[in-house]
Residue frames as a rotation matrix with the C-alpha (Angstrom) as fourth column:
MET 1
0.606 0.794 0.038 -0.04
0.793 -0.608 0.044 0.00
0.058 0.004 -0.998 -0.04
MET 2
0.018 -0.527 0.850 1.15
0.409 -0.771 -0.487 3.57
0.912 0.357 0.202 -0.75
ASP 3
-0.620 -0.363 -0.696 2.45
0.784 -0.259 -0.564 5.69
0.025 -0.895 0.445 2.09
ILE 4
0.426 0.898 0.107 -0.47
0.886 -0.438 0.152 8.04
0.184 0.030 -0.983 2.95
GLN 5
0.469 -0.266 -0.842 1.81
0.417 -0.774 0.477 10.61
-0.778 -0.575 -0.252 4.61
SER 6
-0.677 -0.716 0.171 3.78
0.419 -0.183 0.889 10.84
-0.605 0.674 0.424 1.33
LEU 7
-0.250 0.711 0.658 0.55
0.904 -0.072 0.422 11.42
0.347 0.700 -0.624 -0.65
LEU 8
0.576 0.595 -0.561 -0.49
0.781 -0.602 0.164 14.12
-0.240 -0.533 -0.812 1.79
LYS 9
-0.221 -0.727 -0.651 2.60
0.478 -0.662 0.578 16.21
-0.850 -0.183 0.493 1.00
GLU 10
-0.782 0.016 0.623 0.93
0.601 -0.244 0.761 17.01
0.164 0.970 0.181 -2.36
PHE 11
0.316 0.942 0.112 -2.04
0.853 -0.333 0.401 18.65
0.416 -0.031 -0.909 -0.65
ASP 12
-0.131 -0.241 0.962 -2.15
-0.109 -0.961 -0.256 22.25
0.985 -0.138 0.099 0.50
ASP 13
-0.914 -0.306 -0.265 -1.49
0.219 0.177 -0.960 22.74
0.340 -0.936 -0.094 4.23
GLU 14
-0.647 0.735 0.204 -4.87
-0.750 -0.565 -0.344 24.47
-0.138 -0.376 0.916 4.72
ILE 15
0.217 0.784 -0.582 -6.73
-0.810 0.477 0.341 21.65
0.545 0.397 0.738 3.15
ILE 16
-0.412 -0.417 -0.810 -4.71
0.174 0.836 -0.520 19.07
0.894 -0.355 -0.272 5.21
GLU 17
-0.994 0.031 0.103 -5.65
-0.108 -0.260 -0.960 20.87
-0.003 -0.965 0.262 8.45
ARG 18
-0.227 0.974 0.015 -9.33
-0.968 -0.224 -0.115 21.01
-0.109 -0.041 0.993 7.51
GLY 19
0.196 0.305 -0.932 -9.27
-0.469 0.864 0.185 17.30
0.861 0.401 0.312 6.43
LYS 20
-0.749 -0.487 -0.449 -7.67
0.155 0.529 -0.834 16.39
0.644 -0.695 -0.321 9.74
ALA 21
-0.817 0.448 0.364 -10.34
-0.571 -0.534 -0.624 18.22
-0.086 -0.717 0.692 11.52
TYR 22
0.121 0.879 -0.461 -13.02
-0.939 0.252 0.233 16.37
0.321 0.405 0.856 9.61
TYR 23
-0.158 -0.278 -0.947 -11.31
-0.095 0.959 -0.266 13.08
0.983 0.048 -0.178 10.35
HIS 24
-0.924 -0.332 -0.191 -10.93
0.146 0.155 -0.977 13.71
0.354 -0.930 -0.095 14.12
ASP 25
-0.579 0.798 0.168 -14.57
-0.782 -0.486 -0.390 14.95
-0.230 -0.357 0.905 14.27
GLY 26
-0.647 0.191 0.738 -15.58
0.103 0.981 -0.164 11.54
-0.756 -0.030 -0.654 12.91
ARG 27
0.108 0.688 -0.718 -17.07
-0.691 -0.467 -0.552 12.93
-0.715 0.555 0.425 9.73
VAL 28
-0.642 -0.189 -0.743 -15.94
-0.678 0.591 0.436 9.80
0.357 0.784 -0.508 7.72
ILE 29
-0.120 0.775 0.620 -19.20
-0.905 0.171 -0.389 8.09
-0.407 -0.608 0.681 8.31
GLU 30
0.865 0.279 0.417 -18.65
-0.092 0.905 -0.415 5.08
-0.493 0.320 0.809 5.96
LEU 31
-0.004 -0.877 -0.480 -15.46
-0.974 -0.105 0.201 3.56
-0.227 0.469 -0.854 4.66
LYS 32
0.772 0.259 0.580 -15.41
-0.145 0.961 -0.235 0.42
-0.618 0.097 0.780 2.54
LYS 33
-0.440 -0.896 -0.055 -12.53
-0.562 0.227 0.796 -1.51
-0.701 0.381 -0.603 0.94
VAL 34
0.592 0.795 -0.135 -14.13
-0.584 0.308 -0.751 -2.54
-0.555 0.523 0.647 -2.38
PHE 35
0.833 -0.521 -0.188 -10.91
0.230 0.634 -0.738 -3.98
0.504 0.571 0.648 -3.99
PRO 36
0.400 -0.798 -0.450 -7.40
0.864 0.163 0.477 -4.18
-0.307 -0.580 0.755 -2.90
GLY 37
-0.694 -0.715 -0.080 -6.25
0.671 -0.684 0.288 -0.61
-0.261 0.146 0.954 -2.83
GLU 38
-0.674 0.553 0.489 -9.61
0.046 -0.629 0.776 0.87
0.737 0.546 0.399 -3.67
TYR 39
-0.746 0.400 -0.532 -11.76
0.598 0.051 -0.800 2.47
-0.293 -0.915 -0.278 -1.00
HIS 40
-0.262 0.752 0.604 -15.33
0.278 -0.541 0.794 4.14
0.924 0.376 -0.067 -1.23
ALA 41
-0.752 -0.025 -0.659 -16.22
0.651 -0.186 -0.736 6.48
-0.104 -0.982 0.156 1.64
LYS 42
0.292 0.781 0.552 -18.89
0.629 -0.592 0.505 8.87
0.721 0.200 -0.663 2.69
VAL 43
-0.684 -0.613 -0.397 -18.06
0.713 -0.443 -0.544 11.99
0.158 -0.655 0.739 4.42
ALA 44
0.370 0.871 -0.324 -20.48
0.928 -0.362 0.088 14.21
-0.041 -0.333 -0.942 6.38
GLY 45
-0.888 -0.457 -0.039 -20.17
0.457 -0.889 0.006 17.99
-0.037 -0.013 0.999 5.58
SER 46
-0.621 0.706 -0.341 -22.77
-0.555 -0.703 -0.444 20.49
-0.554 -0.087 0.828 4.59
ASP 47
0.531 0.767 -0.360 -24.02
-0.847 0.497 -0.190 17.50
0.033 0.405 0.914 2.67
ASP 48
0.461 -0.434 0.774 -22.83
-0.064 0.854 0.517 13.83
-0.885 -0.288 0.366 2.56
TYR 49
0.413 -0.328 -0.850 -20.13
-0.905 -0.246 -0.346 13.52
-0.096 0.912 -0.399 -0.08
GLU 50
0.946 -0.039 0.322 -19.07
0.109 0.973 -0.203 10.44
-0.305 0.227 0.925 -1.86
VAL 51
0.281 -0.935 -0.216 -15.25
-0.906 -0.333 0.260 9.86
-0.315 0.123 -0.941 -2.06
ARG 52
0.982 -0.150 0.113 -13.33
0.183 0.904 -0.386 7.26
-0.044 0.400 0.916 -3.99
VAL 53
0.398 -0.917 0.030 -9.72
-0.843 -0.353 0.405 6.58
-0.361 -0.187 -0.914 -3.40
VAL 54
0.981 -0.132 -0.143 -7.49
0.054 0.891 -0.451 4.25
0.187 0.435 0.881 -5.41
LEU 55
0.360 -0.909 0.211 -4.04
-0.855 -0.231 0.464 3.48
-0.372 -0.348 -0.860 -3.95
SER 56
0.969 -0.104 0.226 -2.29
0.190 0.895 -0.403 1.07
-0.160 0.433 0.887 -6.45
GLY 57
0.302 -0.912 0.278 1.04
0.914 0.360 0.188 0.65
-0.271 0.197 0.942 -8.19
GLU 58
0.583 -0.060 0.810 0.99
0.465 -0.793 -0.393 4.36
0.666 0.606 -0.435 -9.30
ASP 59
-0.675 -0.730 -0.105 3.45
0.562 -0.417 -0.715 6.88
0.478 -0.542 0.691 -7.70
ARG 60
-0.896 0.418 0.150 0.41
-0.435 -0.761 -0.481 8.99
-0.086 -0.496 0.864 -6.92
GLY 61
-0.605 0.753 0.259 -3.14
0.582 0.640 -0.502 7.72
-0.544 -0.153 -0.825 -5.89
SER 62
-0.776 0.499 0.386 -6.26
0.088 -0.520 0.849 8.74
0.625 0.693 0.360 -7.72
PHE 63
-0.810 0.380 -0.447 -8.96
0.368 -0.264 -0.892 10.56
-0.457 -0.886 0.074 -5.93
ASP 64
-0.615 0.674 0.410 -12.64
0.213 -0.359 0.909 11.52
0.760 0.646 0.077 -6.73
CYS 65
-0.751 0.380 -0.539 -15.05
0.505 -0.196 -0.841 13.45
-0.425 -0.904 -0.045 -4.63
ASN 66
-0.210 0.760 0.615 -18.54
0.879 -0.129 0.459 14.78
0.429 0.637 -0.641 -5.50
CYS 67
0.131 0.273 -0.953 -18.19
0.773 -0.630 -0.075 18.00
-0.621 -0.727 -0.294 -3.42
PRO 68
0.931 0.346 0.111 -18.38
0.329 -0.672 -0.663 21.50
-0.155 0.654 -0.740 -5.06
TYR 69
0.637 -0.738 -0.224 -14.73
-0.643 -0.669 0.373 22.17
-0.425 -0.093 -0.900 -4.46
TRP 70
0.595 -0.345 0.726 -13.52
0.339 0.927 0.163 19.17
-0.729 0.149 0.668 -6.42
ASP 71
0.899 -0.197 0.391 -12.21
0.326 -0.294 -0.899 21.36
0.292 0.935 -0.200 -9.21
GLU 72
0.555 -0.762 0.334 -9.46
-0.828 -0.467 0.311 22.45
-0.081 -0.449 -0.890 -6.86
PRO 73
-0.345 -0.732 -0.588 -6.41
-0.748 0.593 -0.300 20.08
0.568 0.336 -0.752 -6.86
PHE 74
-0.579 0.184 -0.795 -7.78
0.482 0.863 -0.151 18.20
0.658 -0.470 -0.588 -3.75
CYS 75
0.134 0.692 0.709 -10.27
-0.417 -0.610 0.674 18.60
0.899 -0.386 0.207 -1.08
LYS 76
-0.465 -0.315 0.828 -10.62
-0.868 -0.026 -0.497 18.13
0.177 -0.949 -0.261 2.64
HIS 77
0.602 0.755 0.260 -12.92
-0.766 0.638 -0.078 15.15
-0.224 -0.152 0.963 2.15
VAL 78
0.655 -0.509 -0.558 -10.18
-0.120 0.660 -0.742 13.20
0.746 0.553 0.371 0.45
VAL 79
-0.384 -0.829 0.407 -7.72
-0.545 -0.152 -0.824 14.08
0.745 -0.539 -0.394 3.23
ALA 80
0.011 0.510 0.860 -10.27
-0.986 0.147 -0.074 12.81
-0.164 -0.847 0.505 5.87
VAL 81
0.901 0.403 -0.159 -10.70
-0.432 0.869 -0.243 9.59
0.040 0.288 0.957 3.97
LEU 82
0.315 -0.889 -0.333 -6.89
-0.148 0.301 -0.942 9.07
0.938 0.346 -0.037 3.54
LEU 83
-0.546 -0.487 0.682 -6.40
-0.736 -0.110 -0.668 9.53
0.400 -0.866 -0.299 7.21
ALA 84
0.361 0.708 0.607 -9.27
-0.866 0.496 -0.064 6.98
-0.347 -0.503 0.792 8.01
ILE 85
0.839 -0.141 -0.526 -7.58
-0.245 0.765 -0.596 4.51
0.486 0.629 0.607 5.56
GLU 86
-0.192 -0.979 0.070 -4.20
-0.385 0.009 -0.923 4.99
0.903 -0.204 -0.379 7.25
ALA 87
-0.294 0.137 0.946 -5.82
-0.955 0.004 -0.297 4.42
-0.045 -0.991 0.129 10.68
GLN 88
0.743 0.663 0.091 -7.66
-0.643 0.745 -0.176 1.29
-0.185 0.072 0.980 9.42
GLU 89
0.662 -0.516 -0.543 -4.55
-0.121 0.641 -0.758 -0.23
0.740 0.568 0.362 7.92
VAL 90
-0.348 -0.873 0.342 -2.42
-0.523 -0.122 -0.843 0.56
0.778 -0.473 -0.414 10.92
CYS 91
-0.012 0.445 0.896 -4.92
-0.977 0.185 -0.105 -0.79
-0.213 -0.876 0.432 13.46
TRP 92
-0.118 0.001 0.993 -5.34
-0.018 1.000 -0.003 -4.11
-0.993 -0.018 -0.118 11.54
PRO 93
-0.810 -0.266 -0.522 -4.75
-0.509 -0.121 0.852 -4.83
-0.290 0.956 -0.037 7.84
SER 94
-0.594 0.667 -0.451 -7.54
-0.032 0.540 0.841 -7.31
0.804 0.513 -0.300 7.95
PRO 95
0.486 0.794 0.366 -10.53
-0.439 -0.140 0.887 -7.91
0.755 -0.592 0.281 10.36
PRO 96
-0.221 -0.634 0.741 -9.37
-0.971 0.069 -0.230 -8.70
0.095 -0.771 -0.630 13.87
PRO 97
-0.879 -0.176 -0.444 -9.04
-0.175 0.984 -0.044 -12.35
0.444 0.039 -0.895 14.83
ARG 98
0.021 0.961 -0.274 -12.42
0.053 0.273 0.961 -14.08
0.998 -0.034 -0.046 15.72
THR 99
-0.150 -0.061 -0.987 -11.39
0.903 0.399 -0.162 -14.44
0.403 -0.915 -0.005 19.33
LEU 100
-0.924 -0.248 -0.290 -11.52
0.359 -0.824 -0.439 -10.73
-0.130 -0.509 0.851 19.79
ARG 101
-0.624 0.771 0.123 -15.16
-0.426 -0.469 0.774 -10.45
0.655 0.430 0.621 18.76
PRO 102
-0.848 0.362 0.387 -17.52
-0.264 0.345 -0.901 -10.96
-0.459 -0.866 -0.197 21.59
ARG 103
-0.628 0.641 0.442 -20.87
0.718 0.696 0.011 -12.73
-0.301 0.324 -0.897 20.90
THR 104
0.203 0.757 -0.621 -22.79
0.333 -0.650 -0.683 -9.37
-0.921 -0.068 -0.384 20.80
GLY 105
0.477 -0.057 0.877 -21.04
0.874 -0.075 -0.480 -8.58
0.093 0.996 0.014 17.44
ARG 106
0.966 -0.229 0.120 -19.35
-0.232 -0.973 0.011 -5.50
0.114 -0.039 -0.993 18.86
TRP 107
0.352 -0.935 -0.029 -15.54
0.657 0.269 -0.704 -5.11
0.666 0.229 0.710 18.61
PRO 108
0.979 -0.001 -0.206 -14.57
0.155 -0.658 0.737 -3.11
-0.136 -0.753 -0.643 21.94
LEU 109
0.230 -0.973 -0.017 -10.84
0.408 0.080 0.909 -3.92
-0.883 -0.216 0.416 21.45
TRP 110
-0.125 -0.177 0.976 -10.98
0.980 -0.175 0.094 -3.13
0.154 0.969 0.195 17.74
ASN 111
0.672 0.462 0.578 -12.60
0.466 -0.871 0.155 0.28
0.576 0.165 -0.801 18.55
SER 112
0.893 -0.357 -0.273 -10.27
0.100 -0.435 0.895 0.99
-0.438 -0.827 -0.353 21.35
LEU 113
-0.081 -0.924 0.374 -7.17
0.724 0.203 0.659 0.18
-0.685 0.324 0.653 19.14
CYS 114
-0.179 -0.045 0.983 -8.44
0.898 -0.414 0.145 2.46
0.401 0.909 0.114 16.33
GLY 115
0.838 0.528 0.139 -9.39
0.428 -0.793 0.434 5.14
0.339 -0.304 -0.890 18.67
CYS 116
0.421 -0.750 -0.510 -5.77
0.561 -0.226 0.796 5.46
-0.713 -0.621 0.325 19.89
PHE 117
-0.418 -0.640 0.645 -4.92
0.901 -0.205 0.381 7.01
-0.111 0.741 0.663 16.50
LYS 118
0.478 0.697 0.535 -7.38
0.722 -0.658 0.213 9.99
0.501 0.284 -0.818 16.93
SER 119
0.340 -0.315 -0.886 -5.10
0.799 -0.401 0.449 11.99
-0.496 -0.860 0.115 19.06
């Protein structure tokens, strides 16, 4: 997988800060890995925006967002999703082992591990 922090160096500092705020506020309300290296997400803003991120063999990932500012080089919604992807991959590259899942279907250990990256 591509290094997210290297990708973020291409983003404007103001956009990065705004995207970090969105990420830390929990505005990435849906994140799905649809194929290896391809993610679809929904980010809550003034509207819910659909974001597509592809991190593959390219030097630079490809991003799409349906927000009104997408004509700019990059938007805060993509930054928020990239940070969510990074946290997900750092926490656990695959779902946690079955032994960590209680019978209720909740994953408290998983949530606490992922929560440690929100600082």
